[in-house]
C-alpha positions as CSV (number, residue, x, y, z in Angstrom):
1,M,87.8,149.8,141.6
2,I,83.9,150.0,141.4
3,V,81.9,152.4,144.1
4,L,78.2,152.2,145.0
5,T,76.0,153.9,146.8
6,S,74.2,152.5,150.0
7,A,71.5,152.2,147.5
8,Q,73.3,150.3,144.6
9,M,75.0,148.4,147.6
10,K,71.7,147.8,149.1
11,E,70.3,146.7,145.6
12,L,73.4,144.5,144.9
13,E,72.7,142.4,148.2
14,K,69.0,141.8,147.3
15,K,70.5,140.8,144.1
16,T,72.7,138.4,145.2
17,I,70.3,136.9,148.0
18,E,66.8,136.6,146.1
19,D,69.3,135.6,142.2
20,F,72.1,133.6,143.8
21,E,70.4,132.2,146.7
22,I,73.6,133.6,148.7
23,S,71.5,133.7,151.9
24,E,71.7,136.7,154.4
25,E,72.9,135.1,157.3
26,I,75.7,133.4,154.7
27,L,76.9,137.3,154.2
28,M,77.0,138.4,157.5
29,E,79.2,135.6,158.5
30,R,81.5,136.0,156.0
31,A,81.7,140.0,156.7
32,G,82.6,139.0,160.2
33,I,85.2,137.1,159.2
34,S,87.0,138.7,156.7
35,V,87.2,141.9,160.1
36,V,88.4,139.3,161.8
37,Q,90.9,138.4,159.0
38,S,91.6,141.9,158.3
39,I,92.2,142.6,161.9
40,W,95.3,139.5,161.4
41,N,96.6,141.0,158.9
42,E,97.0,144.6,159.6
43,Y,97.8,143.8,163.5
44,G,99.3,140.2,164.0
45,D,98.9,137.7,165.7
46,L,95.2,137.9,167.6
47,T,96.2,135.4,170.5
48,S,98.1,137.8,173.0
49,K,95.4,141.0,171.6
50,S,92.0,142.1,174.5
51,F,89.6,143.2,171.8
52,V,85.9,145.2,173.0
53,V,83.3,145.0,170.3
54,V,80.9,148.0,170.3
55,C,77.3,146.5,168.8
56,G,74.5,148.6,167.8
57,T,71.1,147.0,167.3
58,G,70.8,146.4,163.6
59,N,72.5,144.7,161.2
60,N,75.9,146.6,162.0
61,G,75.5,144.9,165.6
62,G,75.2,141.9,163.8
63,D,78.4,141.9,162.1
64,G,79.5,142.7,165.5
65,Y,78.6,139.4,167.0
66,V,79.7,137.3,164.7
67,I,83.2,139.3,164.6
68,A,83.3,138.9,168.7
69,R,82.5,134.6,168.3
70,D,85.1,134.5,165.8
71,L,87.7,136.2,168.3
72,L,86.8,133.5,170.9
73,N,88.8,131.0,168.7
74,Y,92.0,133.1,169.5
75,T,91.7,134.6,172.8
76,E,89.2,134.9,175.8
77,A,89.9,138.6,176.1
78,V,86.7,139.4,174.1
79,R,83.7,141.4,175.5
80,V,80.9,143.0,173.8
81,I,79.6,146.3,174.8
82,S,75.6,146.6,172.9
83,L,73.3,150.0,172.6
84,G,70.6,147.4,173.3
85,E,68.8,144.2,172.7
86,P,69.3,143.6,168.1
87,K,66.0,144.7,166.5
88,T,66.8,142.6,163.2
89,D,66.1,138.5,163.0
90,I,69.9,137.9,162.2
91,S,71.1,140.1,164.7
92,R,69.5,138.5,167.5
93,K,70.7,134.9,166.0
94,N,74.1,136.0,165.7
95,H,73.5,137.7,169.7
96,S,72.3,134.1,171.1
97,R,75.2,132.3,169.3
98,Y,77.7,134.2,170.9
99,L,76.2,133.9,173.9
100,K,76.5,130.4,173.6
101,H,79.8,130.7,172.8
102,G,80.6,131.8,176.3
103,G,80.4,135.4,175.5
104,V,80.3,138.5,177.1
105,C,77.9,141.4,177.0
106,Y,77.6,144.4,178.7
107,N,74.4,147.0,177.8
108,F,75.9,150.8,177.7
109,N,72.6,151.4,179.6
110,D,73.4,149.4,182.3
111,I,76.6,150.0,183.1
112,G,77.3,153.5,182.4
113,I,80.0,155.9,181.4
114,E,82.8,155.5,184.0
115,E,82.8,151.6,183.5
116,T,82.4,151.4,179.7
117,S,85.3,154.3,179.6
118,K,87.3,151.7,181.9
119,I,86.9,148.8,179.9
120,I,87.4,150.5,176.2
121,S,90.6,151.6,178.2
122,E,91.7,148.3,178.6
123,A,91.4,146.7,175.3
124,D,94.1,146.5,172.5
125,I,91.4,147.0,169.9
126,V,87.7,148.3,169.9
127,I,85.7,147.0,167.3
128,D,83.0,149.9,165.6
129,A,79.8,147.7,165.0
130,L,77.3,150.5,166.2
131,F,76.0,151.8,162.4
132,G,76.6,150.5,159.0
133,T,76.4,152.3,155.9
134,G,72.2,152.3,156.2
135,L,72.1,155.2,158.7
136,N,70.2,158.0,157.0
137,K,70.1,160.6,159.8
138,D,71.9,162.4,162.3
139,I,72.6,161.1,165.4
140,T,71.1,162.9,167.9
141,D,71.1,160.6,170.9
142,E,72.8,161.9,173.7
143,K,73.8,158.0,175.0
144,I,75.2,157.0,171.6
145,T,77.1,160.3,171.0
146,S,78.9,160.3,175.1
147,L,79.5,156.6,173.6
148,I,81.0,157.3,170.4
149,E,83.0,160.0,172.3
150,L,84.3,157.7,174.8
151,M,85.4,155.3,171.6
152,N,87.4,157.9,170.1
153,I,88.7,159.6,173.4
154,Y,89.9,156.3,174.9
155,S,90.6,153.4,172.4
156,K,94.2,152.3,171.9
157,C,93.0,151.8,168.1
158,I,89.7,151.4,166.6
159,V,88.5,149.0,163.7
160,S,85.1,150.3,162.2
161,V,83.0,147.9,160.4
162,D,81.6,148.8,156.7
163,I,82.3,152.5,157.3
164,P,82.8,154.7,160.7
165,S,79.6,154.8,162.5
166,G,78.2,158.0,161.9
167,V,79.9,159.0,158.4
168,C,77.3,159.2,155.6
169,A,78.4,156.4,153.2
170,D,77.2,158.7,150.2
171,S,79.1,162.2,150.8
172,G,81.2,161.4,153.4
173,K,80.1,164.2,155.9
174,I,79.5,163.3,159.9
175,M,76.1,163.1,160.8
176,G,75.8,164.9,164.3
177,S,79.0,162.3,165.4
178,A,81.4,159.8,164.1
179,I,84.1,157.1,165.3
180,Q,87.6,158.2,163.6
181,A,88.9,154.4,163.2
182,D,91.8,153.3,162.5
183,L,91.2,150.9,159.7
184,T,87.3,150.1,158.2
185,V,86.8,146.9,156.6
186,T,83.9,147.3,154.2
187,F,82.2,145.1,152.2
188,G,81.5,144.1,148.8
189,Y,83.2,147.9,147.6
190,A,83.7,151.2,148.4
191,K,81.5,153.8,149.3
192,P,81.5,157.7,148.2
193,G,82.2,158.4,152.0
194,H,84.8,156.2,152.1
195,L,86.5,158.8,149.5
196,L,85.0,162.1,150.1
197,F,86.6,164.3,153.4
198,P,85.6,164.0,156.2
199,G,84.5,160.6,156.0
200,R,88.2,159.9,154.2
201,E,89.9,161.0,157.3
202,L,88.0,159.3,159.8
203,T,88.3,156.1,157.9
204,G,91.8,155.3,158.5
205,K,93.5,152.7,156.2
206,L,90.3,150.9,154.5
207,K,90.1,146.7,153.0
208,V,87.7,145.9,150.7
209,A,86.4,142.4,151.6
210,R,84.9,139.9,149.4
211,I,82.1,138.2,151.2
212,G,80.7,136.3,148.0
213,I,78.2,139.1,147.0
214,P,78.8,138.3,142.9
215,T,81.6,139.9,141.3
216,L,80.0,141.1,138.1
217,D,80.0,144.6,136.4
218,I,77.0,144.9,135.9
219,L,74.1,144.6,138.6
220,Y,72.8,147.7,139.5
221,T,71.9,150.5,137.3
222,G,72.9,153.7,136.5
223,I,76.2,156.1,136.0
224,Q,79.1,153.8,137.0
225,R,81.5,155.4,139.5
226,H,85.2,154.2,140.1
227,L,88.4,154.6,142.4
228,L,91.6,155.3,140.2
229,T,94.3,152.6,140.8
230,E,97.2,152.6,138.8
231,D,95.3,149.6,137.2
232,E,93.0,152.0,135.5
233,I,95.8,154.3,134.3
234,K,97.2,154.3,130.5
235,L,100.0,156.0,129.5
236,P,100.7,157.3,125.6
237,E,102.6,155.0,123.5
238,R,106.4,156.7,122.1
239,P,107.2,154.8,119.2
240,R,111.3,154.5,119.3
241,W,111.3,156.3,116.0
242,A,108.6,159.1,116.7
243,N,109.9,163.0,116.1
244,K,108.2,166.2,117.6
245,S,105.7,166.1,115.0
246,T,104.6,162.5,115.4
247,F,102.4,164.3,118.6
248,A,100.1,167.3,117.9
249,E,100.8,170.5,118.8
250,V,99.9,172.2,121.9
251,I,98.8,176.2,122.4
252,I,98.2,177.6,125.4
253,I,96.2,180.6,125.9
254,G,96.3,182.9,128.5
255,G,98.3,184.9,130.4
256,S,98.2,188.7,131.4
257,K,99.9,191.3,133.1
258,K,98.7,190.3,136.8
259,Y,99.1,186.3,135.7
260,V,102.5,186.1,134.2
261,G,103.4,182.7,135.1
262,A,100.0,180.9,134.7
263,P,100.5,180.0,131.3
264,I,104.0,179.4,131.6
265,L,103.3,176.5,134.2
266,T,101.1,175.0,132.0
267,A,103.6,174.9,129.0
268,L,106.6,173.6,131.2
269,A,104.8,171.0,132.8
270,A,103.2,170.2,129.3
271,Q,106.7,169.9,127.7
272,R,107.9,167.3,130.9
273,S,104.4,165.3,130.8
274,G,105.8,164.5,126.6
275,A,104.2,166.7,124.4
276,G,106.5,167.7,121.2
277,M,105.8,171.0,120.6
278,V,104.6,173.4,122.7
279,K,103.2,177.4,122.3
280,I,102.0,180.1,124.5
281,L,99.7,182.2,122.3
282,S,99.9,185.8,124.9
283,Q,100.7,189.4,125.8
284,K,104.5,190.6,125.4
285,E,105.5,189.9,128.8
286,V,104.3,187.1,129.2
287,C,106.4,185.9,126.4
288,R,109.8,187.5,127.5
289,C,109.5,185.2,130.7
290,A,108.9,182.5,129.2
291,L,111.5,182.1,126.9
292,N,113.5,183.1,129.9
293,H,112.7,179.7,132.0
294,D,112.6,177.8,128.9
295,P,114.3,178.7,125.2
296,S,112.4,175.8,123.6
297,L,109.5,177.0,124.2
298,I,107.7,178.7,121.2
299,C,106.0,182.1,121.8
300,V,103.4,183.7,119.9
301,D,103.2,188.0,121.4
302,I,100.0,189.7,120.6
303,G,101.6,193.1,121.9
304,E,102.1,194.7,124.7
305,S,98.2,194.1,125.9
306,F,95.5,191.6,125.4
307,N,94.5,191.8,121.3
308,G,91.0,189.5,120.6
309,K,91.9,190.4,117.0
310,H,95.5,189.2,117.0
311,V,94.2,186.0,118.8
312,L,91.5,184.8,116.5
313,E,93.7,185.8,112.9
314,Y,96.5,183.5,114.7
315,L,93.5,180.5,115.6
316,E,91.8,180.5,111.6
317,N,95.1,178.7,110.9
318,L,95.3,176.1,113.4
319,K,95.8,172.3,112.6
320,N,92.6,170.5,113.7
321,N,94.2,168.0,115.6
322,T,96.1,171.3,118.1
323,V,95.5,170.8,121.8
324,I,94.4,173.9,122.9
325,V,94.4,175.0,126.5
326,V,92.2,178.2,127.2
327,G,92.2,180.3,130.2
328,P,95.5,180.2,132.6
329,G,96.4,183.7,133.7
330,W,93.8,184.8,131.0
331,D,92.1,187.4,133.5
332,L,88.9,189.0,133.3
333,E,89.5,192.2,131.7
334,N,88.2,192.2,128.0
335,L,85.2,190.1,128.9
336,E,83.4,190.3,125.2
337,E,86.6,189.5,123.4
338,K,87.1,186.7,125.3
339,L,83.7,185.6,125.2
340,N,84.1,185.6,121.2
341,I,87.4,183.3,121.7
342,L,85.4,180.8,123.6
343,D,83.0,180.9,121.4
344,Y,85.2,179.9,118.3
345,L,87.7,177.4,120.0
346,I,84.2,176.0,121.4
347,R,83.0,175.1,117.6
348,L,86.3,174.0,116.4
349,P,87.4,170.5,116.0
350,N,90.4,170.8,117.9
351,P,90.8,169.1,121.5
352,L,89.8,171.7,124.3
353,I,90.6,172.2,128.2
354,I,89.5,175.1,129.9
355,D,90.5,176.4,132.9
356,A,91.1,179.0,135.1
357,D,89.7,182.6,134.4
358,G,88.6,180.8,131.0
359,L,85.9,179.0,133.4
360,N,85.1,181.9,134.8
361,I,84.8,184.2,131.7
362,L,82.7,180.9,130.6
363,S,80.1,181.2,133.5
364,N,78.9,184.2,132.0
365,K,77.5,182.4,129.1
366,T,77.4,178.5,129.9
367,S,75.1,177.6,127.1
368,M,77.7,178.0,124.6
369,L,79.0,174.7,125.7
370,K,76.0,173.8,123.8
371,M,77.1,175.2,120.4
372,K,79.4,172.6,119.5
373,S,79.7,172.2,115.4
374,F,81.8,169.2,115.8
375,E,81.4,166.1,118.2
376,K,84.2,166.5,121.0
377,N,84.4,166.1,124.2
378,I,85.4,169.3,126.3
379,I,87.5,169.2,129.2
380,L,87.1,171.7,131.7
381,T,88.8,172.0,135.0
382,P,87.2,173.6,138.1
383,H,88.0,174.7,141.6
384,P,85.0,174.7,143.5
385,G,84.7,178.1,143.5
386,E,85.0,178.0,139.5
387,F,82.2,175.2,139.5
388,S,80.4,177.0,141.9
389,R,80.2,179.8,139.2
390,L,79.4,177.8,136.5
391,T,76.7,176.1,138.5
392,G,75.1,179.1,139.9
393,E,75.1,176.9,143.3
394,T,77.0,177.6,146.3
395,I,80.7,176.3,147.3
396,K,78.6,174.1,149.9
397,E,76.1,173.3,147.3
398,V,79.0,171.9,144.4
399,K,81.6,171.3,146.5
400,Q,82.3,167.3,146.7
401,N,78.7,166.9,145.2
402,Y,79.7,163.9,142.4
403,E,76.0,163.9,141.4
404,R,76.1,167.8,140.7
405,V,79.2,167.0,138.4
406,E,77.9,164.2,137.0
407,S,74.8,166.6,136.0
408,F,77.2,169.2,134.6
409,S,78.5,166.5,132.5
410,R,75.5,165.0,130.8
411,N,73.9,168.3,130.5
412,Y,76.5,170.0,128.4
413,N,78.4,167.0,126.9
414,V,82.1,167.7,128.7
415,I,84.4,165.7,131.0
416,T,84.8,168.0,134.2
417,V,87.4,168.0,137.1
418,L,86.4,169.2,140.1
419,K,89.6,169.7,141.6
420,D,89.7,169.1,145.3
421,S,91.3,167.2,148.1
422,T,89.3,163.6,146.2
423,S,89.3,165.4,142.4
424,I,86.1,163.7,141.1
425,I,85.7,163.2,137.4
426,S,83.1,162.6,135.2
427,D,82.0,162.2,131.5
428,G,78.0,162.0,132.8
429,A,78.1,158.4,132.2
430,N,81.4,157.1,134.4
431,T,82.6,159.0,137.3
432,Y,86.8,158.6,139.2
433,F,87.5,159.5,142.4
434,N,91.2,159.8,142.6
435,I,92.5,160.5,146.0
436,T,96.4,160.3,145.1
437,G,97.9,163.7,146.1
438,N,98.4,166.1,149.4
439,T,98.8,169.6,150.3
440,S,101.8,169.4,148.1
441,L,99.4,170.5,145.5
442,S,97.5,173.0,147.9
443,K,99.6,175.9,145.6
444,A,98.7,178.8,143.4
445,G,100.3,176.9,140.0
446,S,99.0,173.5,140.5
447,G,95.4,173.2,138.4
448,D,97.7,175.5,135.4
449,I,100.3,172.4,136.0
450,L,97.2,169.9,135.7
451,S,96.1,171.5,132.4
452,G,99.2,171.2,131.5
453,I,99.5,167.2,131.7
454,I,96.1,166.7,130.3
455,S,97.0,168.5,127.2
456,A,100.4,166.8,126.6
457,L,98.6,163.1,127.2
458,L,95.8,164.3,124.5
459,S,98.6,165.2,121.9
460,Q,100.3,161.9,122.3
461,H,96.8,160.3,120.9
462,L,95.6,159.3,124.2
463,E,91.7,159.8,124.3
464,F,89.6,162.2,126.4
465,I,89.1,160.7,129.2
466,E,91.8,158.5,129.4
467,A,94.3,161.6,129.3
468,V,92.2,163.4,132.2
469,K,92.6,159.9,134.8
470,T,96.1,159.5,134.0
471,A,96.6,163.3,134.2
472,V,95.2,163.6,137.9
473,Y,96.3,160.9,138.9
474,K,100.0,161.1,138.1
475,L,99.8,165.2,139.5
476,G,99.1,163.4,142.8
477,L,101.8,161.0,142.6
478,A,104.4,164.0,142.0
479,A,103.1,166.0,145.2
480,E,103.6,162.6,147.4
481,L,107.7,162.9,146.1
482,V,107.9,166.0,147.6
483,P,110.2,165.3,150.6
484,N,108.6,167.5,153.1
485,E,104.8,167.7,152.2
486,G,103.7,171.5,151.2
487,M,107.2,172.7,151.6
488,N,107.4,173.4,148.3
489,S,106.2,175.9,145.2
490,A,104.1,174.7,142.1
491,F,106.8,175.2,140.1
492,Q,109.0,172.4,141.8
493,L,106.0,169.7,140.6
494,L,107.6,169.6,137.2
495,N,110.6,168.1,137.9
496,L,108.6,165.2,139.9
497,I,106.2,164.4,136.7
498,P,108.6,162.4,134.4
499,N,109.5,160.7,137.5
500,T,105.8,159.7,138.1
501,M,105.5,158.9,134.8
502,A,108.8,156.4,134.8
503,K,106.7,154.8,137.7
504,H,103.9,153.5,135.8
505,T,103.7,149.4,134.8
506,K,102.2,148.4,131.9
């Protein structure tokens, strides 16, 4: 599913009107009717329900007047509360049509807070048509803020038109104050603000309505952004004649006395995601613990403590297709030796995933990412704190910042997965928003598991970006299978991974 920013959507609407000769009036009519249809589909027969439509003075309010007029076809229990006289020609026209159909309209400034509260509280459904995706500044007007508060407090159910009023369409941030919707009906395509918190939570259930905007892949320029859905997920082929050597090896470099379990979680996740042979290159204590968990793991013991020389010696004999994960549980000691290992790995032709402390160590010399000797993709899997260190920017600046993920990926020619409640994946040309998962992933070790899943999918010959998309999406589904959300350890997710893979249908 394509995701457009407010500017891209505005440009697309302009092209629709100018190049395809579909008038703004037709688009608004179809937008309003699509909201009514969505309400019927979601809440059932409209004839026994009462409605209040709260209209702003712009085109979002114009949509609201179309909605109110169409609702009059089903019930007389429709009232409009407006912020004032419509300010655009198309809104004025639809305001007039609504009144000519016998519609009732109150001006919020005239009826005041008490009467507004009464009208809203008596309605079964309140429709928010105050501000659309074009809102570009904070709401500071006290009257508007109080109206939004009244709607949030007294409404039984709120349906927002295009986006909850007060939510930034491009970032999901609250612009002063915002509506908490139960259902949002947007037009044409989803917007980033529907997918990024807090906008994602304020959106409620999202429905995307087709209103006549041409369904063409490229009617806009620039990076292409998508919402990850099952249709965009690929799983590797597993021939019935396959053996362990049909797939590439996976090797995990990490672990320390401080973090024994991290590389083991990565290795176990790789196994449960289809890898045929998984090795851990680590210290004696990590190897001992790994074999206690699963004796089918292969451990390469580098000694009682970290020994960079032993690591490099082992890497000299790797096959070119061996998938490497570096960083889980590595800690920050022996920094120079580990930087040298990272530099060596980056120059190899092998698929490489850098995670956890591998990223923290890399942040000391991010420029080495440009020293690749082969044309290959490198996958980085930072959470906001790690991405902050990689970029030298604050967590606030990078959190949910898909444009920063895109520019970083382009600059260093890598695939970046910014792990969060909405994870953002980008290779610099395409960006994917993932909304599967829940707080069952808010556990130490979840990231280690993700890197293991990615490595396994790469070992089964999926393309880099496809492996990342599938891993992020499927790990989210595994979290949703936890019986009591959040009442789990990361280790418990491991046995749920195969179930999510089995659910996929081609």
